[in-house]
C-alpha positions in Angstrom: -56.7 103.5 142.4 -57.9 101.2 139.4 -56.1 101.9 136.1 -57.2 100.0 133.1 -54.6 99.4 131.2 -55.4 99.4 127.4 -56.8 103.3 126.9 -55.6 104.6 130.5 -51.9 103.4 131.2 -51.5 103.1 127.4 -52.6 102.6 123.6 -51.7 98.9 123.7 -52.5 98.3 119.7 -51.2 102.2 118.9 -50.6 102.1 115.0 -51.6 98.2 114.5 -54.9 97.0 112.7 -56.3 94.7 115.5 -58.8 93.1 112.6 -55.9 91.2 111.4 -56.1 89.5 114.8 -59.9 88.7 114.5 -59.2 87.4 111.4 -56.4 84.8 112.6 -58.8 83.6 115.0 -61.7 83.3 112.0 -58.9 80.9 109.9 -58.3 78.9 113.1 -61.7 78.0 113.1 -62.4 77.4 109.4 -59.3 75.4 109.5 -60.7 73.2 112.2 -64.0 72.9 109.7 -66.3 75.3 112.0 -68.7 77.2 109.7 -69.7 80.9 111.0 -72.4 83.4 110.3 -72.2 86.1 107.9 -72.2 88.5 110.4 -69.3 86.7 112.7 -67.3 86.6 109.3 -67.0 90.3 109.3 -66.5 90.9 112.9 -63.1 92.8 113.5 -62.8 93.2 117.4 -60.4 90.7 118.5 -62.1 90.1 121.9 -65.6 89.5 120.4 -64.3 86.9 117.9 -62.3 85.7 121.2 -65.6 85.4 123.0 -67.2 83.5 120.3 -64.4 80.8 120.2 -64.9 80.5 123.9 -69.0 80.0 123.1 -68.2 77.4 120.3 -66.1 75.0 122.1 -62.7 74.6 124.6 -60.5 73.7 121.9 -61.5 76.7 120.0 -61.3 78.6 122.9 -57.9 77.9 123.9 -56.1 78.3 120.0 -58.4 81.8 120.0 -56.5 82.5 123.5 -52.9 81.9 122.2 -53.6 84.1 119.2 -54.7 86.9 121.0 -52.5 86.3 123.8 -49.2 86.5 121.4 -50.8 89.3 119.9 -50.8 91.5 123.0 -47.4 90.7 124.1 -46.1 91.6 120.8 -48.1 94.8 120.8 -46.9 95.8 124.5 -43.4 96.0 123.4 -44.6 99.0 121.1 -47.4 100.7 122.9 -48.0 104.4 123.1 -47.9 105.5 126.8 -50.9 107.8 127.8 -49.3 111.1 128.4 -49.4 112.0 132.3 -49.8 108.7 133.1 -45.9 107.7 135.1 -47.0 111.4 137.1 -50.3 109.9 138.2 -48.3 106.3 139.7 -45.5 108.3 141.3 -48.2 110.5 143.1 -50.1 107.3 144.1 -46.8 105.8 145.2 -45.8 109.0 147.2 -49.3 109.7 148.6 -49.6 106.0 150.1 -52.4 104.8 147.7 -52.3 101.3 146.2 -52.9 100.6 142.8 -54.3 98.0 140.6 -53.6 97.9 136.9 -56.7 95.9 135.2 -58.1 95.2 131.8 -59.0 92.6 129.7 -55.7 91.9 128.3 -53.7 89.2 129.1 -51.4 89.3 132.4 -48.1 88.9 130.5 -48.7 91.6 128.1 -49.1 94.0 130.7 -46.6 93.1 133.0 -44.2 93.1 130.0 -45.6 96.9 129.4 -44.9 97.9 132.9 -41.1 96.6 132.6 -40.3 98.1 129.7 -41.2 101.5 130.6 -39.4 101.2 134.0 -43.2 101.4 135.6 -43.3 98.0 137.5 -42.5 99.0 141.2 -45.0 102.1 140.8 -48.2 99.6 140.4 -49.3 96.8 142.6 -51.5 93.9 141.4 -52.1 93.4 138.0 -55.4 92.0 137.0 -55.6 90.7 133.6 -58.0 88.3 131.2 -57.1 85.1 132.8 -58.8 86.3 136.4 -62.4 86.2 134.8 -62.4 84.6 131.5 -64.3 82.8 130.4 -66.4 81.7 132.9 -67.8 85.0 134.5 -71.6 85.7 133.7 -71.1 89.3 134.5 -69.8 92.0 132.0 -66.0 91.6 131.4 -65.0 95.3 132.6 -67.5 94.5 136.0 -66.0 91.2 136.4 -62.5 92.5 136.2 -63.2 95.6 138.9 -64.6 93.0 140.9 -61.8 90.9 141.4 -59.6 94.0 141.7 -61.2 95.2 144.4 -60.7 91.6 146.1 -57.7 91.2 145.6 -57.1 94.8 147.4 -59.1 93.5 150.2 -61.0 96.8 150.1 -64.5 97.7 150.0 -65.8 98.7 146.3 -66.8 102.1 147.6 -63.1 102.7 149.0 -61.8 101.9 145.4 -61.6 104.4 142.5 -61.1 104.0 138.6 -59.6 106.4 136.5 -60.2 106.2 132.8 -60.6 108.3 129.8 -63.6 106.0 128.6 -67.3 107.4 129.3 -68.1 103.7 129.3 -66.0 102.8 132.4 -67.7 105.6 134.1 -71.0 103.3 134.0 -68.8 100.1 134.6 -67.5 101.5 137.7 -71.0 102.6 138.9 -72.2 99.0 138.2 -69.1 97.8 140.1 -69.8 100.1 143.1 -66.6 101.7 142.7 -66.3 105.5 142.3 -64.6 106.8 139.2 -62.8 109.7 137.7 -62.8 110.6 134.1 -60.3 112.0 132.2 -60.7 114.4 129.2 -59.0 113.4 126.2 -59.6 114.0 122.3 -61.7 111.1 122.3 -63.7 111.8 125.3 -65.2 115.3 126.4 -66.2 116.7 129.9 -70.0 116.0 129.3 -69.5 112.6 128.0 -67.4 111.7 131.5 -69.6 113.4 134.0 -72.4 110.7 133.0 -72.9 109.2 136.6 -73.6 110.3 140.1 -70.6 108.6 141.3 -68.2 110.1 138.9 -65.7 113.4 138.7 -63.7 114.7 135.8 -60.3 116.1 135.4 -59.0 117.7 132.5 -55.4 115.8 132.2 -53.7 113.0 134.0 -51.2 115.6 135.4 -53.8 117.7 136.7 -55.1 114.3 138.6 -51.1 113.7 139.7 -51.3 117.3 141.0 -54.6 116.6 142.8 -53.6 113.5 144.1 -50.3 114.9 145.9 -52.2 118.0 147.4 -54.7 115.8 149.4 -53.2 113.8 152.2 -53.8 110.0 151.7 -55.8 109.9 155.3 -58.4 112.3 154.1 -58.5 110.9 150.2 -59.1 107.3 151.3 -62.8 106.4 150.8 -63.3 110.3 150.0 -65.5 111.0 147.0 -64.0 111.7 144.1 -65.1 115.4 143.7 -62.5 115.8 146.8 -59.7 115.1 144.6 -60.4 118.1 142.3 -57.4 120.4 142.5 -57.8 123.3 144.9 -56.6 126.1 142.9 -55.2 126.0 139.4 -55.4 123.1 137.0 -52.4 121.5 135.6 -52.2 121.1 132.1 -50.8 118.3 130.2 
């Protein structure tokens, strides 16, 4: 099971204005004498600004990475857990399924969050931005999934990405893995059921129930639709 960190495991920057982080990167670039376009001057996504800094030069990228990393580690101490994720992690452990937490977030921030919430023993490897940044020419999500699959020593088709993001359904398809979409206030069922290799559940507790109901020997390598609960869905 591949679990994206920010968005599926937790809301990393809950209640925080991430545009401030992007502005810190711009200020650092300006202090070093770098001039940027008007479009770049209004970017609010810290990771987009981080990519820009890496493209500008090694020194710029290194400083920008430090800014984002420090902000992510600080945010990890106040991040909001996604309801039901603890149950999913427990179900994976009880059923013998290996878990990789993956994300375009620094490794240290993800470890900080898992430790703070007593979840570290329920998760396996943690694959962060350092494992693919900035050399990979693939889209960040695809590169991270491929690294997670490699870490498991598995085939992509034997791995399943769980996400609340419709975009992640396409990313999983591009990486050759299965996908399970989780309905949320930000993603409706029809938006998650966008690829042939994806299934959709109404909540993370429902998914936990399905993982518990399906024995590992049957679940491993099975199409995601076989992970649907056999009778009554669980409600979060």
